[in-house]
C-alpha positions in Angstrom: 27.3 125.8 81.5 28.5 123.7 84.5 25.1 121.8 85.1 25.7 118.3 86.6 23.3 115.8 85.6 21.7 114.5 88.9 21.6 110.9 87.8 22.8 108.8 84.6 19.9 106.5 84.3 16.8 106.9 82.0 15.1 103.5 83.2 12.2 103.2 80.5 14.6 103.7 77.4 17.1 101.0 79.0 14.3 98.7 79.5 13.2 99.1 75.8 16.6 98.4 74.5 16.9 95.4 76.8 13.4 94.2 75.6 14.6 94.4 72.0 17.7 92.6 72.8 15.9 89.7 74.7 13.8 89.3 71.5 16.6 89.8 68.8 19.7 88.3 70.5 20.8 85.3 68.4 22.6 83.5 71.6 19.4 83.6 73.6 17.4 82.2 70.4 19.8 79.4 70.2 19.6 78.7 74.0 15.8 78.8 73.8 15.7 76.2 71.0 18.3 74.1 72.9 16.1 74.3 76.2 12.8 73.4 74.2 14.8 70.4 72.7 16.2 69.3 76.1 12.6 69.4 77.5 11.5 67.0 74.9 14.5 64.8 75.6 13.7 64.9 79.3 10.4 63.2 78.4 12.0 60.2 76.7 12.6 56.8 78.4 9.7 57.4 80.9 7.3 55.0 79.1 6.6 51.4 78.8 9.3 49.4 77.0 8.4 48.3 73.3 6.3 45.3 73.0 8.1 42.2 71.6 6.6 40.3 68.7 7.9 36.9 67.6 7.0 34.4 64.8 8.7 31.1 64.2 8.0 28.9 61.2 9.8 25.6 61.5 10.0 22.8 58.9 9.3 19.3 60.2 11.8 16.4 59.6 10.7 13.8 58.4 8.3 15.9 56.4 5.6 13.5 57.3 5.1 15.3 60.5 4.5 18.5 58.9 5.6 22.1 59.8 5.2 23.9 63.0 4.3 27.9 63.5 4.9 29.8 66.5 3.6 33.4 67.2 3.9 35.5 70.4 3.5 39.0 71.7 4.9 40.1 75.1 5.1 43.2 77.1 7.5 43.9 79.8 6.5 46.1 82.9 8.7 47.6 85.6 6.9 47.9 89.2 4.0 50.4 88.6 5.4 53.2 90.7 8.5 53.4 88.7 6.6 55.2 85.9 5.3 57.9 88.3 8.8 58.6 89.5 10.1 58.7 86.0 7.6 61.1 85.1 8.2 63.3 88.1 11.9 63.3 87.6 11.3 64.5 84.0 9.0 67.4 85.2 11.7 68.7 87.6 14.5 68.2 84.8 12.3 70.4 82.6 12.1 73.1 85.3 15.8 72.9 85.7 16.2 73.3 82.0 14.1 76.7 82.1 16.1 77.7 85.3 19.4 77.2 83.0 17.9 79.2 80.4 16.8 81.9 82.8 20.4 82.2 84.2 22.0 82.3 80.7 19.3 84.9 79.8 20.1 87.1 83.0 23.8 86.9 82.0 23.4 88.3 78.6 20.8 90.9 79.7 23.3 92.0 82.6 26.0 92.5 79.9 23.8 94.6 77.7 22.6 96.7 80.6 26.2 97.3 81.7 26.9 98.4 78.0 23.8 100.7 78.4 25.3 102.1 81.5 28.6 102.7 79.9 26.9 104.3 77.0 24.7 106.7 79.3 27.9 107.6 81.0 29.8 108.3 77.7 26.8 110.4 76.6 26.8 112.3 79.8 30.4 112.9 79.6 30.3 113.9 76.1 27.5 116.3 76.9 29.5 117.7 79.7 32.6 118.0 77.5 30.4 119.9 74.9 29.6 122.5 77.3 33.1 122.9 78.3 34.1 123.0 74.7 31.6 125.9 74.0 33.0 127.7 76.9 36.7 127.1 75.8 35.7 128.4 72.3 34.5 131.8 73.7 37.6 132.0 75.9 39.8 131.3 73.0 38.1 133.8 70.7 38.2 136.5 73.4 41.8 136.0 74.0 42.6 135.9 70.2 41.0 139.4 70.1 43.0 140.4 73.1 46.3 139.1 71.6 45.6 140.9 68.2 45.0 144.1 70.2 48.1 143.6 72.2 46.2 143.2 75.5 47.2 139.6 76.0 50.5 137.9 75.8 51.4 134.7 73.8 51.4 132.4 76.6 47.8 133.3 77.5 46.9 133.0 73.9 48.6 129.6 73.5 47.1 128.4 76.6 43.5 129.1 75.5 44.3 127.4 72.1 45.8 124.5 73.8 42.8 124.2 76.1 40.4 124.3 73.0 42.4 121.7 71.3 42.4 119.2 74.3 38.7 119.5 74.6 38.0 118.9 70.9 40.4 115.7 71.1 38.5 114.5 74.3 35.1 114.8 72.5 36.5 113.0 69.5 37.7 110.1 71.7 34.3 110.0 73.6 32.7 109.7 70.2 34.9 106.7 69.3 34.0 105.1 72.6 30.1 105.8 72.0 30.3 104.2 68.5 32.2 101.2 69.9 29.5 100.8 72.7 26.6 101.1 70.1 28.3 98.4 68.0 28.2 96.1 71.1 24.5 96.9 71.5 24.0 96.0 67.9 25.9 92.8 68.2 23.8 91.8 70.9 20.7 92.9 69.3 21.1 90.4 66.6 23.0 92.8 64.2 20.1 95.2 64.3 21.2 98.7 64.9 20.2 100.3 68.0 20.2 103.7 69.6 20.4 105.0 73.1 21.0 108.8 73.5 20.0 109.2 77.1 22.7 110.9 79.3 20.4 110.8 82.5 18.5 108.0 84.3 16.6 107.6 87.4 18.7 105.6 89.7 17.3 102.5 91.3 17.1 102.6 95.1 18.0 99.2 96.8 16.9 98.6 100.4 19.5 99.0 103.1 18.2 95.9 105.1 20.3 93.2 103.5 18.8 90.3 105.1 15.2 91.4 103.9 16.6 91.8 100.4 18.4 88.6 100.5 15.3 86.6 101.5 13.8 87.5 98.1 17.0 86.9 96.3 17.2 83.5 97.7 13.8 82.5 96.7 14.3 83.7 93.1 18.0 82.9 92.5 18.2 80.3 89.5 21.3 78.8 90.7 19.9 77.9 94.3 16.6 76.7 92.8 18.5 74.6 90.3 20.3 73.0 93.2 17.2 72.4 95.3 15.5 70.8 92.2 18.7 68.7 91.8 18.3 67.4 95.4 14.6 66.5 94.6 15.5 64.5 91.7 18.2 62.7 93.6 15.6 61.9 96.2 13.0 60.7 93.5 16.1 58.6 92.0 16.3 56.8 95.4 12.7 55.9 95.1 12.7 55.0 91.4 15.8 52.8 92.1 14.0 50.9 94.9 11.0 50.5 92.4 13.4 49.2 89.6 14.9 46.8 92.2 11.5 45.1 92.6 10.5 42.2 90.3 9.7 43.0 86.6 6.6 41.2 85.0 6.4 40.1 81.5 2.9 39.2 80.0 1.8 38.3 76.6 -0.1 36.0 74.2 1.5 33.0 72.6 0.1 30.4 69.9 1.7 27.2 68.5 0.4 25.5 65.5 1.5 21.9 64.2 -0.4 19.6 61.8 -3.7 18.7 63.3 -3.0 20.6 66.5 -3.2 24.1 67.8 -2.3 25.6 71.1 -3.2 29.3 72.3 -3.0 30.9 75.5 -1.3 33.5 77.7 2.4 33.7 78.9 3.7 35.2 82.1 7.3 36.0 83.1 9.0 37.4 86.1 12.6 39.0 86.5 14.1 38.3 89.7 16.4 41.4 90.7 19.6 39.7 92.0 22.4 41.6 90.5 21.6 44.2 87.9 20.7 47.0 90.2 23.1 46.3 93.0 24.2 49.4 94.9 21.9 51.9 92.8 19.8 52.7 95.9 22.9 53.2 97.9 24.5 55.4 95.3 21.4 57.5 95.1 21.3 58.1 98.8 25.1 59.1 99.0 24.6 61.3 95.9 21.7 63.1 97.7 23.8 63.8 100.8 26.4 65.2 98.6 24.1 67.5 96.9 22.7 68.7 100.0 26.3 69.4 101.1 27.0 71.3 97.8 23.8 73.3 98.2 24.5 74.5 101.7 27.9 75.5 100.6 26.4 77.4 97.6 24.0 79.1 99.9 26.7 80.3 102.3 29.0 81.5 99.3 26.1 83.3 97.5 24.9 85.0 100.9 28.5 86.3 101.5 29.1 87.3 97.9 25.8 89.3 97.8 26.4 90.9 101.2 29.8 92.1 99.9 28.0 93.5 96.6 25.1 94.9 98.6 27.5 96.7 101.0 29.5 98.0 97.8 26.1 99.4 96.3 24.9 100.9 99.5 28.2 102.9 100.0 28.3 103.9 96.2 24.8 105.2 96.6 25.5 107.2 99.7 28.8 108.4 98.2 26.9 109.7 94.9 24.3 111.5 97.0 26.8 113.2 99.2 29.2 113.9 96.4 26.6 115.3 94.2 25.4 117.7 97.0 28.9 118.9 98.0 30.0 119.4 94.4 27.1 121.8 93.7 27.8 123.7 97.1 31.7 124.0 96.2 31.0 125.2 92.6 33.2 128.4 92.0 33.0 128.5 88.4 31.0 131.8 88.2 33.5 133.3 90.9 36.4 132.3 88.8 34.9 133.8 85.7 34.3 137.1 87.4 38.0 137.2 88.7 39.3 136.4 85.4 37.2 139.2 83.6 38.5 141.6 86.2 42.0 140.8 85.7 42.4 139.2 89.4 43.8 136.0 88.0 45.4 135.0 85.0 44.0 132.7 82.2 46.4 130.0 83.3 45.2 130.0 86.8 41.6 130.1 85.5 41.9 127.2 83.4 43.9 125.1 86.2 41.3 126.2 89.0 38.4 125.1 86.6 40.0 122.0 85.7 39.9 120.8 89.5 36.2 121.2 89.4 36.0 119.5 86.0 37.8 116.5 87.5 35.3 116.3 90.3 32.4 116.5 87.9 34.0 113.5 86.0 34.4 111.7 89.2 30.9 112.2 90.1 29.8 110.7 86.8 32.1 107.7 87.4 30.7 107.2 90.9 27.1 107.2 89.4 28.2 104.8 86.6 29.7 102.3 89.0 26.8 102.4 91.4 24.3 101.7 88.7 26.4 98.7 87.6 26.6 97.5 91.1 22.8 97.8 91.5 22.5 96.2 88.2 24.4 93.0 89.3 22.6 92.9 92.6 19.2 92.9 90.6 20.6 90.2 88.4 20.0 87.7 91.4 16.4 88.5 91.8 
């Protein structure tokens, strides 16, 4: 009757729920389309400028000299290395776009996982209260018979009925919470109803060596990787601005036709970089230094944030193991029932003593829930 679930998590079913949400979530769908559009946008403005075509038809005055026709086609070129840097920057920006999508995806899935944890906790609690309700019904039925036979007083009878009423009300409230959590999962699943009836799960074990775990987290963390790539972009931008500060070349074909004469040939132009790109290289270098400082700060902040979260998860993991072991060792419910049946304690004392154990069972389930949430948040950084 007082069986305590060893753990709250049934990992496979939770992963199935998250897989459905990843596929059906409308926010993720919109973000995916936005990311794909951004990737196309990052590949614009990296090619040659459009060629220029010019046609002139000039009327001569006096008319005896005839008319003049001019035609030209020109193409401007940046320094050749500029196009390579532009393409490299666009590739890195596309990687950043994917990292940003992954970050948003992890946020949505962490929210869904936490709801699953709350739902499993609610299911476990409801199952526990169902066992308590069944026990309370037997007690209430027994004391009604005793009261009708004159073997129990009205205080004991009322206490048994109130205990039954409280447990029934608690189960109703848990069912309301469960319905609300399922509604949240349905919302995250794109409006498609989803069910999760598990009340147990195999808890994930996290390594106790934080620095070893952090090394893996640092390598895969989307935020840090995004900043690393932003620094790469800034460094590439320095090289690009240097290339754009070099002379630009314009080449083309031109023809001129007048009465009795025709001229054809090539045209070549040169843009002399004097003022247009002034300070662009200087700005890019300063921006790179600033980004490196931001990345270093974020790394320090993330390290300390994760270290705090890791310590919390390890402590909760240890508490759950120790609490569960001691709780099962200190279970006196069978002894209390025998004492009640023999008349050694009153029903009121029995219910109060039993409620202490029930509170500890509830606390155990809360600890398990909090531990799994802490582990889920940690794994979100991997």
